[in-house]
BAFI-3210 file (N, C-alpha, C; in Angstrom, 3 decimals, decimal comma, padded with zeros to 6 digits):
// residues 162
n [1|2|3|4|5|6|7|8|9|10|11|12|13|14|15|16|17|18|19|20|21|22|23|24|25|26|27|28|29|30|31|32|33|34|35|36|37|38|39|40|41|42|43|44|45|46|47|48|49|50|51|52|53|54|55|56|57|58|59|60|61|62|63|64|65|66|67|68|69|70|71|72|73|74|75|76|77|78|79|80|81|82|83|84|85|86|87|88|89|90|91|92|93|94|95|96|97|98|99|100|101|102|103|104|105|106|107|108|109|110|111|112|113|114|115|116|117|118|119|120|121|122|123|124|125|126|127|128|129|130|131|132|133|134|135|136|137|138|139|140|141|142|143|144|145|146|147|148|149|150|151|152|153|154|155|156|157|158|159|160|161|162]
n.u [002,829|003,317|003,151|005,210|006,660|008,564|011,366|012,816|014,995|018,566|020,906|023,476|026,898|027,624|025,869|023,571|020,055|017,143|014,065|010,552|008,317|005,437|004,217|002,337|003,680|006,605|009,059|008,398|009,265|011,776|011,622|011,991|014,330|014,878|014,086|011,895|012,358|010,760|008,507|005,285|004,762|007,069|009,493|012,483|014,690|016,352|018,804|018,808|021,343|021,991|019,873|017,973|015,825|015,437|014,745|011,719|011,857|013,303|016,614|018,768|021,069|021,447|021,828|021,370|022,284|025,196|026,577|026,356|025,335|023,896|021,966|020,667|019,422|017,474|015,602|012,230|011,274|009,149|008,983|008,568|007,206|006,838|003,518|003,212|005,094|004,190|002,716|-000,157|-003,208|-004,826|-007,922|-010,625|-009,014|-007,395|-005,434|-004,885|-004,713|-006,257|-008,756|-009,256|-011,007|-013,100|-016,652|-019,226|-022,087|-025,125|-027,139|-029,646|-029,359|-028,541|-026,298|-023,331|-020,937|-017,439|-014,614|-012,121|-009,973|-008,246|-008,290|-006,202|-006,906|-006,066|-007,744|-009,410|-009,468|-010,719|-012,943|-012,898|-015,315|-016,239|-018,852|-021,948|-021,674|-019,187|-018,540|-017,574|-016,707|-016,367|-014,098|-015,122|-016,714|-019,281|-020,252|-019,326|-020,353|-019,802|-017,112|-016,584|-014,346|-014,089|-016,309|-015,968|-017,047|-018,337|-020,419|-022,303|-023,547|-024,826|-026,225|-027,503|-027,654|-025,909]
n.v [008,771|006,433|003,105|001,256|-001,089|-003,836|-004,890|-007,986|-009,696|-009,950|-009,258|-010,672|-009,936|-007,316|-005,560|-005,078|-005,093|-007,142|-006,550|-006,597|-005,287|-003,276|-001,860|-000,989|-001,423|-003,278|-001,966|000,464|001,501|002,384|004,931|006,665|008,466|008,511|006,440|005,542|003,751|001,500|000,458|000,245|002,967|004,272|005,811|006,020|007,848|006,948|007,273|006,078|004,367|002,651|000,763|-001,904|-003,879|-007,271|-010,224|-011,076|-009,279|-006,395|-005,293|-003,584|-001,014|000,862|003,838|003,146|000,626|-000,506|-002,961|-006,582|-007,375|-005,113|-005,197|-007,518|-006,808|-005,054|-006,588|-007,359|-004,862|-002,174|-000,266|003,061|006,064|009,597|010,777|013,153|013,044|011,466|011,342|013,208|011,589|010,615|011,756|009,838|007,809|006,190|006,089|003,226|003,635|005,938|004,991|003,211|003,089|004,652|005,138|002,942|002,968|001,593|001,889|002,255|003,614|002,186|001,529|-000,207|-000,695|-000,107|000,531|-001,780|-003,169|-003,730|-005,940|-007,468|-008,962|-009,549|-009,663|-007,447|-004,962|-005,552|-004,324|-004,764|-004,648|-003,913|-004,417|-005,128|-007,514|-008,988|-007,549|-008,186|-006,276|-005,778|-003,451|-001,852|000,112|-000,877|-001,653|000,144|003,239|005,872|007,680|009,551|011,220|013,585|013,637|011,267|008,865|006,027|005,160|002,365|-000,063|-002,463|-005,143|-005,300|-007,831|-009,309]
n.w [006,383|003,754|003,340|001,322|000,805|002,118|004,030|003,413|003,689|004,247|001,627|000,148|001,299|001,847|003,065|001,653|001,076|000,588|-000,874|-000,646|-002,805|-002,536|-004,399|-007,449|-009,866|-010,000|-009,945|-008,707|-006,212|-006,839|-007,723|-005,631|-003,885|-001,193|001,493|004,160|007,001|009,215|011,782|013,179|013,172|013,969|012,392|010,511|008,481|005,447|003,025|-000,353|-001,809|-003,981|-006,168|-007,490|-009,639|-008,974|-010,042|-008,593|-006,703|-005,067|-004,835|-002,647|-001,729|001,104|003,153|005,884|006,259|006,458|006,544|006,556|009,073|009,950|007,868|008,487|010,871|009,931|008,739|008,162|008,665|007,648|004,564|003,780|002,271|002,410|002,243|000,833|-001,093|-003,093|-006,376|-007,465|-007,579|-010,580|-012,143|-011,097|-010,195|-007,380|-004,496|-002,512|000,143|000,523|000,357|002,410|005,333|004,561|004,639|003,504|001,622|000,259|-002,741|-001,873|000,419|002,665|005,151|004,787|005,937|006,706|004,683|005,125|004,146|001,007|-001,593|-003,914|-006,790|-009,307|-011,600|-010,882|-008,270|-004,953|-002,592|000,801|002,965|006,172|008,373|009,879|008,691|006,608|003,546|000,237|-002,201|-005,656|-006,980|-009,279|-011,837|-012,372|-009,900|-007,882|-007,593|-006,824|-005,374|-002,707|-001,357|000,063|001,808|002,994|001,930|000,144|-002,500|-003,383|-005,674|-004,223|-002,475|000,876|001,821|000,500]
ca.u [003,709|002,692|004,005|005,502|007,385|009,165|012,679|012,487|016,190|019,804|021,266|024,985|027,683|027,973|024,801|022,421|018,774|016,190|012,779|009,280|007,642|003,930|003,789|001,687|004,792|007,654|010,116|007,837|010,068|013,060|011,403|012,171|015,776|014,923|013,095|011,731|012,248|010,155|007,360|004,409|004,826|008,372|010,191|013,808|015,064|017,652|019,053|019,073|022,603|021,769|018,838|017,467|014,911|016,176|013,683|010,436|012,116|014,272|017,790|019,162|022,102|020,937|022,718|021,090|022,722|026,550|027,124|025,339|024,715|022,875|020,883|019,867|018,551|016,501|014,695|010,924|010,827|008,388|009,513|007,514|007,587|005,838|002,362|003,398|006,005|003,484|002,053|-001,603|-003,976|-005,601|-009,368|-011,198|-008,031|-007,324|-004,472|-005,623|-004,749|-007,266|-010,071|-009,323|-011,681|-014,347|-017,942|-019,839|-023,522|-025,618|-027,954|-030,905|-028,917|-028,183|-024,845|-022,838|-019,730|-016,269|-013,569|-011,153|-008,825|-008,422|-007,703|-005,781|-007,174|-005,564|-008,754|-009,794|-009,362|-011,963|-013,094|-013,330|-016,087|-016,616|-019,988|-022,581|-021,056|-018,089|-018,922|-016,475|-017,259|-015,402|-013,901|-015,334|-017,803|-020,558|-020,696|-018,940|-020,865|-019,228|-016,169|-016,601|-013,358|-014,317|-017,237|-015,545|-018,163|-018,472|-021,785|-022,122|-024,729|-024,524|-027,205|-027,051|-027,727|-024,949]
ca.v [007,886|005,423|001,884|000,863|-002,270|-004,411|-005,597|-009,381|-010,425|-009,346|-009,709|-010,647|-009,661|-005,886|-004,655|-004,848|-005,703|-007,670|-005,826|-006,919|-004,069|-003,302|-000,878|-001,662|-001,811|-003,813|-000,983|001,704|002,063|002,944|006,349|007,481|008,483|008,379|005,541|005,611|002,408|001,414|-000,410|000,761|004,458|004,778|005,852|006,743|008,116|006,378|007,508|004,909|004,489|001,994|-000,266|-002,456|-005,040|-008,553|-011,257|-010,567|-008,368|-005,315|-005,351|-002,174|-000,545|002,089|004,335|002,569|-000,713|-000,518|-004,275|-007,598|-007,399|-004,117|-005,678|-008,550|-006,075|-004,370|-007,557|-007,232|-003,476|-001,642|000,864|004,022|007,382|010,569|010,956|014,345|012,680|010,661|012,187|013,278|010,557|011,141|011,723|008,549|006,907|006,416|005,322|002,379|004,320|006,920|004,301|002,595|003,875|005,255|004,438|002,452|002,763|001,143|002,868|002,443|004,434|001,342|001,490|-001,590|-000,721|000,735|-000,230|-002,318|-003,635|-003,914|-007,277|-007,488|-010,315|-009,763|-009,122|-006,208|-004,874|-005,831|-003,659|-005,516|-003,746|-004,626|-003,855|-006,200|-008,634|-008,570|-007,562|-008,116|-005,542|-005,501|-002,042|-001,548|001,023|-001,582|-001,734|001,308|004,338|007,132|007,773|010,962|011,338|014,744|013,286|009,963|007,893|005,352|004,680|001,148|-000,897|-003,750|-005,480|-005,524|-009,289|-010,032]
ca.w [005,665|002,977|003,276|-000,090|000,764|003,355|003,979|003,701|004,057|003,809|000,333|000,084|002,566|001,937|003,693|000,783|001,536|-000,344|-000,597|-001,354|-003,091|-002,535|-005,505|-008,640|-010,746|-009,160|-009,745|-008,198|-005,139|-007,343|-007,998|-004,410|-003,453|000,310|002,102|005,578|007,545|010,532|012,165|014,233|013,169|014,351|011,119|010,333|007,091|004,902|001,527|-001,173|-002,589|-005,259|-006,062|-008,805|-009,663|-009,035|-010,058|-008,179|-005,529|-005,282|-003,964|-002,473|-000,770|001,702|004,184|007,165|006,223|005,961|006,487|006,658|010,383|009,928|006,994|009,272|011,888|009,208|008,181|008,731|008,771|006,535|003,847|003,497|001,804|002,840|001,365|-000,005|-002,188|-004,096|-007,329|-007,253|-008,348|-011,722|-011,926|-011,079|-009,674|-005,995|-003,772|-001,615|001,496|000,479|000,428|003,718|006,379|004,020|004,906|002,268|001,656|-001,053|-003,491|-001,062|001,585|003,742|005,625|004,659|006,750|006,406|003,930|006,046|003,311|-000,384|-002,007|-005,309|-007,333|-010,637|-012,489|-010,336|-006,849|-004,217|-001,335|001,942|003,772|007,489|009,119|010,547|008,083|005,643|002,081|-000,710|-003,362|-006,680|-007,215|-010,711|-011,983|-012,320|-008,511|-007,164|-008,421|-006,415|-004,247|-002,214|-000,297|000,921|002,867|003,525|001,575|-001,144|-002,802|-004,142|-006,028|-003,528|-001,476|002,291|002,111|-000,404]
c.u [002,863|003,574|004,022|006,117|007,797|010,514|012,397|013,778|017,458|020,102|022,768|025,572|027,980|026,893|023,626|021,238|017,993|014,814|011,689|008,572|006,098|003,365|003,171|002,732|005,963|008,738|009,614|008,642|011,301|012,922|011,739|013,604|015,878|013,728|013,042|011,510|011,608|009,135|006,541|004,461|006,142|009,327|011,564|014,201|016,338|017,728|019,388|020,336|022,491|020,692|018,391|016,547|015,778|015,106|012,383|010,633|013,025|015,461|018,357|020,251|021,552|021,858|022,556|021,640|024,166|027,213|026,035|024,611|023,647|021,678|020,049|018,906|017,405|015,308|013,306|010,411|010,154|009,234|008,460|008,083|006,549|004,711|002,546|004,360|005,379|002,769|000,580|-002,154|-004,761|-007,138|-009,906|-010,227|-007,821|-006,139|-005,294|-005,752|-005,817|-008,696|-010,336|-009,986|-012,876|-015,590|-018,548|-021,312|-023,985|-026,579|-029,244|-030,579|-028,538|-026,671|-024,353|-021,587|-018,644|-015,229|-012,362|-009,824|-009,188|-007,651|-007,382|-005,998|-006,616|-006,472|-009,145|-009,547|-010,668|-011,911|-013,548|-013,953|-016,600|-017,736|-020,606|-022,052|-020,010|-018,681|-017,665|-016,999|-016,210|-015,326|-013,916|-016,577|-019,186|-021,169|-020,424|-019,304|-020,198|-018,233|-016,123|-015,678|-013,547|-015,258|-017,024|-016,607|-017,978|-019,896|-021,707|-023,501|-024,470|-025,651|-026,710|-026,969|-026,777|-023,766]
c.v [006,858|004,276|001,422|-000,509|-002,768|-005,076|-007,043|-010,172|-009,585|-009,994|-009,554|-010,283|-008,179|-004,958|-004,439|-005,628|-006,155|-007,102|-006,395|-005,656|-004,247|-002,392|-001,701|-002,240|-002,188|-002,721|000,332|002,338|002,761|004,439|007,301|007,405|008,302|007,392|005,824|004,199|002,451|000,406|000,348|002,305|005,066|004,704|006,512|006,739|007,461|006,614|006,161|005,161|003,840|000,940|-000,671|-003,617|-006,266|-009,725|-010,604|-009,661|-007,264|-005,598|-003,951|-002,046|000,778|002,484|003,617|001,186|-000,819|-001,924|-005,275|-007,637|-006,314|-004,512|-006,675|-007,907|-005,355|-005,335|-007,479|-005,856|-003,048|-000,512|001,739|005,246|008,391|010,665|012,105|014,133|011,869|011,675|012,205|012,170|011,267|011,050|010,343|007,479|007,219|005,529|004,518|003,037|005,309|006,314|003,628|003,531|004,599|004,447|004,053|002,357|002,316|002,195|003,153|003,224|003,498|001,285|000,033|-001,803|000,203|-000,143|-000,546|-002,693|-003,611|-005,092|-007,156|-008,883|-010,617|-009,241|-007,731|-006,153|-005,099|-005,121|-004,656|-004,604|-004,466|-003,772|-004,985|-007,605|-008,162|-008,631|-007,402|-007,493|-005,287|-004,010|-001,730|-000,690|000,382|-001,606|-000,526|002,549|005,716|006,952|009,253|011,044|012,509|014,423|011,906|008,825|007,269|004,908|003,497|000,475|-002,292|-003,997|-005,683|-006,993|-010,052|-010,598]
c.w [004,951|002,820|001,881|-000,267|002,094|003,097|004,371|004,035|003,665|002,410|000,123|001,436|002,800|002,457|002,819|001,369|000,342|000,089|-001,376|-001,588|-003,104|-003,556|-006,724|-009,532|-009,787|-008,900|-009,200|-007,093|-005,649|-007,699|-006,831|-003,938|-001,950|000,709|003,572|006,044|008,926|010,694|013,279|014,232|013,579|013,146|011,239|008,885|006,628|003,420|000,835|-001,940|-003,946|-005,087|-007,438|-008,596|-009,772|-008,843|-009,671|-006,991|-005,986|-004,363|-003,865|-001,464|-000,293|002,787|005,520|007,331|005,672|005,879|006,677|008,024|010,524|009,031|007,694|010,260|011,218|008,767|008,897|008,776|007,471|005,900|003,501|002,887|002,345|001,806|000,378|-001,146|-003,361|-005,117|-007,093|-008,162|-009,543|-011,405|-012,032|-010,616|-008,190|-005,459|-002,758|-000,276|001,616|000,619|001,707|004,670|005,841|004,314|003,570|002,512|000,305|-001,635|-002,738|000,212|002,814|003,991|005,545|005,599|006,379|005,638|004,920|005,352|001,902|-000,812|-003,435|-005,784|-008,631|-011,669|-012,120|-008,884|-006,218|-002,869|-000,270|002,935|005,044|008,142|009,978|009,958|007,219|004,264|001,269|-002,001|-004,437|-006,888|-008,717|-010,793|-011,943|-010,853|-007,666|-007,955|-008,055|-005,249|-003,875|-001,040|000,626|002,071|003,432|003,186|000,181|-001,268|-003,732|-004,470|-005,479|-002,509|-000,106|002,613|001,222|000,417]
res [m|v|v|m|g|q|v|v|a|p|y|g|i|k|g|w|i|k|v|r|s|f|t|e|a|l|d|g|l|l|d|f|p|v|w|w|l|g|a|g|g|d|w|r|e|s|r|v|i|e|a|s|v|h|g|k|t|i|v|a|s|i|e|a|s|p|d|r|n|a|a|e|r|l|t|g|l|q|i|a|v|p|r|s|s|l|p|d|a|e|e|g|e|y|y|w|l|d|l|i|g|l|r|v|i|n|l|e|g|v|a|l|g|v|v|d|d|i|i|e|t|g|a|n|d|v|l|q|v|k|g|e|k|v|h|l|i|p|f|v|s|q|f|v|h|e|v|d|r|k|n|g|l|i|r|a|d|w|g|a|d|y]
***
């Protein structure tokens, strides 16, 4: 499952929910007719009845929430979709979840650590690499020379002492 958002609050009195989307485009979740709700890997499927962008959030009516009390119980749950329902990434593009856990070595072959998180800065994404120390490596071609998902490796032009 790929986490795509989170239920942040009930919306209105008819069981609608307010959702914070984690997708690049705010309306990215609207492409999926079924959402999986859960936490800690315990997921349950719910069909989306109606949903739309509302300011900086999404508001939605889903099967799992027939009334406001149900919507309140969903608050805090994550919204995910199966990995298989996502389109294939284009050449040179990656889903963040495909980068998490990859080992990072620099051009001299020194292991820097493992990608632990990705930080969105607005200008470009930044790999948070945890090893003996934490390295914050901008995810741009100037620094990231190769992403080898098959071998679980990223090769970066980054000093071990940076």
